[in-house]
Short mmCIF file of the C-alpha atoms (twelve columns), coordinates in Angstrom:
data_MODEL
# 
_entry.id   MODEL 
# 
loop_
_atom_site.group_PDB 
_atom_site.id 
_atom_site.type_symbol 
_atom_site.label_atom_id 
_atom_site.label_alt_id 
_atom_site.label_comp_id 
_atom_site.label_asym_id 
_atom_site.label_seq_id 
_atom_site.Cartn_x 
_atom_site.Cartn_y 
_atom_site.Cartn_z 
_atom_site.pdbx_PDB_model_num 
ATOM 1   C CA . MET A 1   47.259  -26.562 82.398 1 
ATOM 2   C CA . ILE A 2   48.974  -23.533 83.881 1 
ATOM 3   C CA . GLU A 3   46.773  -20.455 83.892 1 
ATOM 4   C CA . THR A 4   48.292  -17.582 81.924 1 
ATOM 5   C CA . ASP A 5   47.226  -14.072 81.007 1 
ATOM 6   C CA . ASP A 6   47.759  -14.742 77.323 1 
ATOM 7   C CA . LEU A 7   44.486  -15.661 75.612 1 
ATOM 8   C CA . ILE A 8   46.152  -17.642 72.837 1 
ATOM 9   C CA . TYR A 9   47.322  -20.269 75.323 1 
ATOM 10  C CA . ARG A 10  43.870  -20.644 76.870 1 
ATOM 11  C CA . VAL A 11  42.416  -21.980 73.638 1 
ATOM 12  C CA . ASP A 12  41.936  -25.726 73.814 1 
ATOM 13  C CA . ASN A 13  43.212  -26.746 70.387 1 
ATOM 14  C CA . HIS A 14  42.493  -30.445 70.731 1 
ATOM 15  C CA . TYR A 15  40.309  -32.523 68.452 1 
ATOM 16  C CA . LEU A 16  38.042  -34.601 70.634 1 
ATOM 17  C CA . GLY A 17  36.223  -36.419 67.829 1 
ATOM 18  C CA . PRO A 18  32.753  -36.173 66.348 1 
ATOM 19  C CA . THR A 19  29.924  -34.870 68.509 1 
ATOM 20  C CA . GLY A 20  28.802  -37.526 70.945 1 
ATOM 21  C CA . LYS A 21  31.601  -39.929 69.978 1 
ATOM 22  C CA . THR A 22  34.791  -38.492 71.378 1 
ATOM 23  C CA . PHE A 23  38.191  -40.141 71.275 1 
ATOM 24  C CA . PRO A 24  39.541  -41.679 74.480 1 
ATOM 25  C CA . VAL A 25  42.489  -39.241 74.349 1 
ATOM 26  C CA . PRO A 26  42.553  -35.665 73.046 1 
ATOM 27  C CA . ILE A 27  44.499  -35.209 69.792 1 
ATOM 28  C CA . ARG A 28  46.061  -31.861 68.901 1 
ATOM 29  C CA . TYR A 29  45.330  -30.488 65.448 1 
ATOM 30  C CA . SER A 30  49.042  -30.212 64.693 1 
ATOM 31  C CA . ALA A 31  49.480  -33.909 65.505 1 
ATOM 32  C CA . VAL A 32  46.948  -34.885 62.843 1 
ATOM 33  C CA . GLY A 33  48.952  -33.203 60.073 1 
ATOM 34  C CA . VAL A 34  52.255  -34.523 61.372 1 
ATOM 35  C CA . GLY A 35  50.750  -38.008 61.680 1 
ATOM 36  C CA . VAL A 36  49.470  -38.065 58.101 1 
ATOM 37  C CA . GLY A 37  52.842  -36.937 56.774 1 
ATOM 38  C CA . THR A 38  54.660  -39.429 58.984 1 
ATOM 39  C CA . PHE A 39  52.424  -42.273 57.810 1 
ATOM 40  C CA . PHE A 40  53.226  -41.521 54.168 1 
ATOM 41  C CA . VAL A 41  56.959  -41.529 54.936 1 
ATOM 42  C CA . VAL A 42  56.711  -44.774 56.939 1 
ATOM 43  C CA . PHE A 43  54.606  -46.331 54.159 1 
ATOM 44  C CA . LEU A 44  57.142  -45.348 51.483 1 
ATOM 45  C CA . ILE A 45  60.048  -46.695 53.515 1 
ATOM 46  C CA . ALA A 46  58.232  -49.959 54.249 1 
ATOM 47  C CA . ARG A 47  57.213  -50.548 50.638 1 
ATOM 48  C CA . THR A 48  60.219  -49.255 48.686 1 
ATOM 49  C CA . VAL A 49  63.228  -49.693 50.960 1 
ATOM 50  C CA . LEU A 50  62.221  -52.706 53.075 1 
ATOM 51  C CA . HIS A 51  60.032  -54.332 50.347 1 
ATOM 52  C CA . LEU A 52  57.356  -55.355 52.853 1 
ATOM 53  C CA . SER A 53  54.123  -56.789 51.501 1 
ATOM 54  C CA . LEU A 54  50.884  -54.964 52.193 1 
ATOM 55  C CA . SER A 55  49.172  -57.173 54.744 1 
ATOM 56  C CA . TYR A 56  47.220  -56.616 57.933 1 
ATOM 57  C CA . GLY A 57  50.281  -57.201 60.140 1 
ATOM 58  C CA . THR A 58  52.476  -54.867 58.099 1 
ATOM 59  C CA . PHE A 59  49.789  -52.181 58.116 1 
ATOM 60  C CA . LEU A 60  49.414  -52.532 61.888 1 
ATOM 61  C CA . ILE A 61  53.186  -52.181 62.362 1 
ATOM 62  C CA . MET A 62  53.185  -49.070 60.146 1 
ATOM 63  C CA . VAL A 63  50.369  -47.513 62.188 1 
ATOM 64  C CA . VAL A 64  52.131  -48.260 65.489 1 
ATOM 65  C CA . ALA A 65  55.398  -46.828 64.118 1 
ATOM 66  C CA . THR A 66  53.519  -43.742 62.909 1 
ATOM 67  C CA . VAL A 67  51.925  -43.155 66.315 1 
ATOM 68  C CA . ALA A 68  55.283  -43.585 68.081 1 
ATOM 69  C CA . ILE A 69  57.145  -41.248 65.718 1 
ATOM 70  C CA . THR A 70  54.341  -38.671 65.724 1 
ATOM 71  C CA . SER A 71  54.181  -38.612 69.516 1 
ATOM 72  C CA . ARG A 72  57.957  -38.063 69.676 1 
ATOM 73  C CA . ILE A 73  57.802  -35.218 67.137 1 
ATOM 74  C CA . THR A 74  54.765  -33.459 68.615 1 
ATOM 75  C CA . LYS A 75  56.322  -33.497 72.068 1 
ATOM 76  C CA . TYR A 76  58.536  -30.646 70.840 1 
ATOM 77  C CA . ILE A 77  55.889  -28.699 68.883 1 
ATOM 78  C CA . ASN A 78  53.993  -25.862 70.563 1 
ATOM 79  C CA . PRO A 79  52.895  -22.330 69.580 1 
ATOM 80  C CA . ASP A 80  56.341  -20.935 70.446 1 
ATOM 81  C CA . ARG A 81  58.190  -23.695 68.557 1 
ATOM 82  C CA . PRO A 82  56.365  -24.569 65.305 1 
ATOM 83  C CA . LEU A 83  57.044  -27.651 63.189 1 
ATOM 84  C CA . ARG A 84  59.233  -25.780 60.707 1 
ATOM 85  C CA . SER A 85  61.673  -24.663 63.416 1 
ATOM 86  C CA . VAL A 86  61.775  -28.185 64.918 1 
ATOM 87  C CA . ILE A 87  62.673  -29.636 61.501 1 
ATOM 88  C CA . LYS A 88  65.298  -26.920 60.934 1 
ATOM 89  C CA . ALA A 89  66.828  -27.548 64.376 1 
ATOM 90  C CA . ALA A 90  66.963  -31.303 63.703 1 
ATOM 91  C CA . TYR A 91  68.627  -30.690 60.315 1 
ATOM 92  C CA . ASN A 92  71.179  -28.326 61.858 1 
ATOM 93  C CA . ASP A 93  71.940  -30.839 64.599 1 
ATOM 94  C CA . LEU A 94  72.422  -33.699 62.137 1 
ATOM 95  C CA . THR A 95  74.674  -31.732 59.769 1 
ATOM 96  C CA . SER A 96  76.774  -29.821 62.313 1 
ATOM 97  C CA . PRO A 97  80.503  -30.589 62.542 1 
ATOM 98  C CA . ARG A 98  81.509  -33.087 65.197 1 
ATOM 99  C CA . PRO A 99  84.722  -33.265 67.196 1 
ATOM 100 C CA . PRO A 100 87.236  -35.777 65.829 1 
ATOM 101 C CA . LYS A 101 87.302  -39.305 67.212 1 
ATOM 102 C CA . VAL A 102 90.233  -40.518 69.261 1 
ATOM 103 C CA . GLY A 103 93.144  -41.335 66.970 1 
ATOM 104 C CA . GLN A 104 91.636  -39.615 63.943 1 
ATOM 105 C CA . THR A 105 94.017  -37.434 61.914 1 
ATOM 106 C CA . VAL A 106 92.993  -33.787 61.790 1 
ATOM 107 C CA . HIS A 107 93.945  -31.624 58.796 1 
ATOM 108 C CA . ILE A 108 93.924  -27.891 59.398 1 
ATOM 109 C CA . THR A 109 94.035  -25.385 56.550 1 
ATOM 110 C CA . PHE A 110 94.894  -21.797 57.337 1 
ATOM 111 C CA . PRO A 111 93.326  -19.025 55.303 1 
ATOM 112 C CA . GLY A 112 95.691  -17.128 53.099 1 
ATOM 113 C CA . LYS A 113 97.274  -17.139 49.696 1 
ATOM 114 C CA . ARG A 114 97.700  -20.616 48.284 1 
ATOM 115 C CA . ARG A 115 100.695 -21.383 46.162 1 
ATOM 116 C CA . SER A 116 100.087 -23.203 42.949 1 
ATOM 117 C CA . SER A 117 102.602 -24.873 40.651 1 
ATOM 118 C CA . SER A 118 102.562 -21.851 38.318 1 
ATOM 119 C CA . ASP A 119 103.788 -19.568 41.159 1 
ATOM 120 C CA . GLY A 120 107.168 -21.312 41.147 1 
ATOM 121 C CA . ASP A 121 107.783 -20.381 37.499 1 
ATOM 122 C CA . ALA A 122 107.198 -16.678 38.032 1 
ATOM 123 C CA . GLN A 123 110.139 -14.292 38.401 1 
ATOM 124 C CA . PRO A 124 110.558 -12.850 41.890 1 
ATOM 125 C CA . HIS A 125 110.115 -9.089  42.292 1 
ATOM 126 C CA . SER A 126 113.301 -7.144  42.943 1 
# 
């Protein structure tokens, strides 16, 4: 850990486990919440979309998938970049316009007055 002058960054916000029985690796408090939410999403996808039965092997795969997804998400979460901004950035990245593919036809509309079929019937101003 890099020593800083800011006291908020010196706080060790890791859950080490119950007293006397610590985990082999430290777990951040934010990772616990993200992990629980991720497990529910993985569980719903496995049961409703993939129609997997609830067995020991399936549960083990869901737990491994949850740990992998949670570790990827929490890699980007820190006090300067909270979970909400990471989700918003991911949403913006997924929904942003992309450049056209090679050979794809591009339609450009210019802003301005559009002519409708009723404009042709109107008398021109003199």
